C-alpha positions in Angstrom: -198.0 97.4 -44.4 -198.8 93.7 -43.7 -200.6 91.5 -46.2 -203.6 89.6 -45.2 -203.5 86.1 -46.5 -206.6 84.1 -47.3 -206.8 80.5 -46.2 -205.6 78.1 -48.8 -208.5 76.4 -50.6 -208.4 72.6 -50.7 -208.9 71.6 -54.3 -210.3 68.1 -54.9 -207.6 65.6 -55.7 -209.8 62.8 -57.1 -212.9 62.5 -59.3 -214.8 61.2 -56.3 -213.9 64.3 -54.2 -214.9 66.6 -57.1 -218.2 64.6 -57.5 -219.0 65.2 -53.8 -218.3 68.9 -54.1 -220.3 69.2 -57.2 -223.3 67.4 -55.5 -222.9 69.9 -52.6 -222.8 72.8 -55.0 -226.0 71.5 -56.8 -227.8 71.2 -53.4 -226.8 74.8 -52.4 -228.0 76.1 -55.8 -231.3 74.3 -55.4 -231.8 75.8 -52.0 -231.0 79.3 -53.3 -233.5 78.8 -56.2 -236.2 77.6 -53.7 -235.7 80.7 -51.6 -235.8 82.9 -54.7 -239.1 81.2 -55.7 -240.5 81.8 -52.2 -239.5 85.4 -52.3 -241.2 85.9 -55.7 -244.3 84.2 -54.5 -244.4 86.3 -51.3 -243.9 89.5 -53.5 -246.8 88.4 -55.7 -249.1 87.9 -52.7 -248.1 91.3 -51.3 -248.7 92.9 -54.7 -252.1 91.2 -55.1 -253.2 92.2 -51.6 -252.1 95.8 -52.2 -253.8 95.9 -55.6 -257.1 94.6 -54.0 -257.0 97.6 -51.7 -255.6 100.3 -54.0 -257.6 99.6 -57.3 -261.0 100.6 -55.9 -259.4 103.6 -54.0 -257.7 104.8 -57.2 -261.1 104.5 -59.0 -262.7 106.6 -56.2 -259.9 109.1 -56.4 -260.3 109.5 -60.1 -264.1 109.9 -59.8 -263.7 112.6 -57.1 -261.2 114.4 -59.3 -263.6 114.4 -62.3 -266.4 115.7 -60.1 -264.3 118.5 -58.5 -262.8 119.8 -61.7 -266.1 121.3 -63.1 -267.0 122.7 -59.7 -263.6 124.4 -59.5 -263.8 125.8 -63.0 -267.2 127.3 -62.3 -266.0 128.9 -59.0 -262.4 129.7 -59.6 -263.0 133.5 -59.7 -264.7 133.5 -56.3 -262.3 131.1 -54.8 -259.1 132.8 -55.9 -260.3 136.4 -56.2 -258.8 136.3 -59.7 -255.3 136.7 -58.1 -254.1 133.2 -57.8 -254.0 130.0 -59.9 -254.6 127.7 -56.9 -255.9 127.6 -53.4 -255.7 125.4 -50.3 -259.1 123.9 -49.4 -260.1 120.7 -47.5 -256.6 119.5 -47.0 -255.7 119.8 -50.6 -254.2 122.4 -53.0 -256.5 122.7 -56.0 -256.1 124.8 -59.1 -254.2 125.2 -62.3 -250.5 125.1 -63.1 -248.3 125.6 -66.1 -246.7 122.4 -67.4 -242.9 122.4 -68.0 -242.0 123.5 -71.5 -241.9 120.7 -74.1 -240.1 121.1 -77.4 -242.1 120.7 -80.6 -241.0 120.8 -84.2 -243.8 122.1 -86.3 -242.7 120.5 -89.5 -242.6 116.9 -88.5 -240.9 114.5 -86.1 -237.6 114.8 -84.2 -235.8 113.3 -87.1 -237.0 116.1 -89.3 -235.8 118.6 -86.8 -232.4 116.9 -86.8 -232.3 117.2 -90.6 -233.3 120.9 -90.4 -230.5 121.7 -87.9 -227.9 119.8 -90.0 -229.1 121.5 -93.2 -228.7 125.0 -91.7 -225.4 124.2 -89.8 -227.0 124.6 -86.4 -225.5 121.4 -84.9 -223.2 122.9 -82.1 -224.6 121.8 -78.8 -228.1 121.2 -80.3 -227.5 117.7 -81.5 -226.1 114.6 -79.8 -223.5 112.7 -81.7 -222.7 110.0 -83.1 -226.4 109.1 -83.8 -227.8 112.6 -84.3 -230.7 113.4 -81.9 -232.0 116.6 -80.5 -230.6 118.1 -77.3 -234.0 119.3 -76.3 -232.8 121.2 -73.1 -230.3 123.2 -75.2 -232.8 124.0 -77.9 -235.4 125.1 -75.3 -232.8 127.3 -73.6 -231.9 128.9 -76.9 -235.5 129.5 -77.7 -235.9 131.2 -74.3 -232.7 133.2 -74.4 -232.0 133.6 -78.1 -229.0 132.3 -80.1 -225.5 132.8 -78.7 -224.3 133.8 -82.2 -226.1 136.8 -83.8 -225.5 135.3 -87.3 -227.3 132.1 -86.4 -230.6 131.4 -88.0 -233.2 131.6 -85.1 -234.6 128.2 -84.2 -238.1 129.6 -84.4 -237.7 130.2 -88.1 -236.7 126.5 -88.5 -240.0 125.4 -86.8 -238.9 124.8 -83.2 -241.1 126.1 -80.4 -241.7 125.5 -76.8 -245.2 124.2 -75.8 -246.7 124.7 -72.4 -250.2 124.2 -71.2 -252.3 124.8 -68.2 -253.4 121.7 -66.3 -255.9 121.2 -63.5 -254.5 119.5 -60.5 -255.5 118.5 -57.0 -252.7 117.8 -54.6 -253.2 116.5 -51.0 -251.3 118.6 -48.6 -250.3 115.6 -46.4 -246.6 114.8 -46.6 -245.8 111.9 -48.9 -249.0 112.0 -50.9 -248.6 112.7 -54.6 -250.7 115.0 -56.9 -253.7 113.8 -58.8 -253.6 115.0 -62.4 -255.9 113.2 -64.9 -255.3 113.8 -68.5 
């Protein structure tokens, strides 16, 4: 294997040569800063132009969403035949969906949940260490499947529970367009 040698760098030998190189370095840095400033200004102009177009459209989208929700709620049985939670209509999927489960601790905040798990010796895999915090995915999994150890106090008795809700949504079917969900 052969080595690739880099060219030898010529270091300045005098203060005058170093001063020239420093002046050259300062000029390059100023040019870089000027280009960065131009880039930032161009980004701001692009963002402002996009915002000028998007803000009124987003307000119109939100208004349409708010107008369609009561219509859908009043006609859902006829539209879905009572067999589905959503339908495709007018280039959109409209309906209800169940949100992903969220962990709630009925007796306070997460710190209180940490204290409860520590007090009852339920820390294995349910708490992050060194600064104890809840491993919410593990707790939700245990709530769904039950404890791995039959002797363990069920998390439900400690006050943990999954929380899910139904939300109304409208999602354009066109590729690359995200759903509209207004809380």
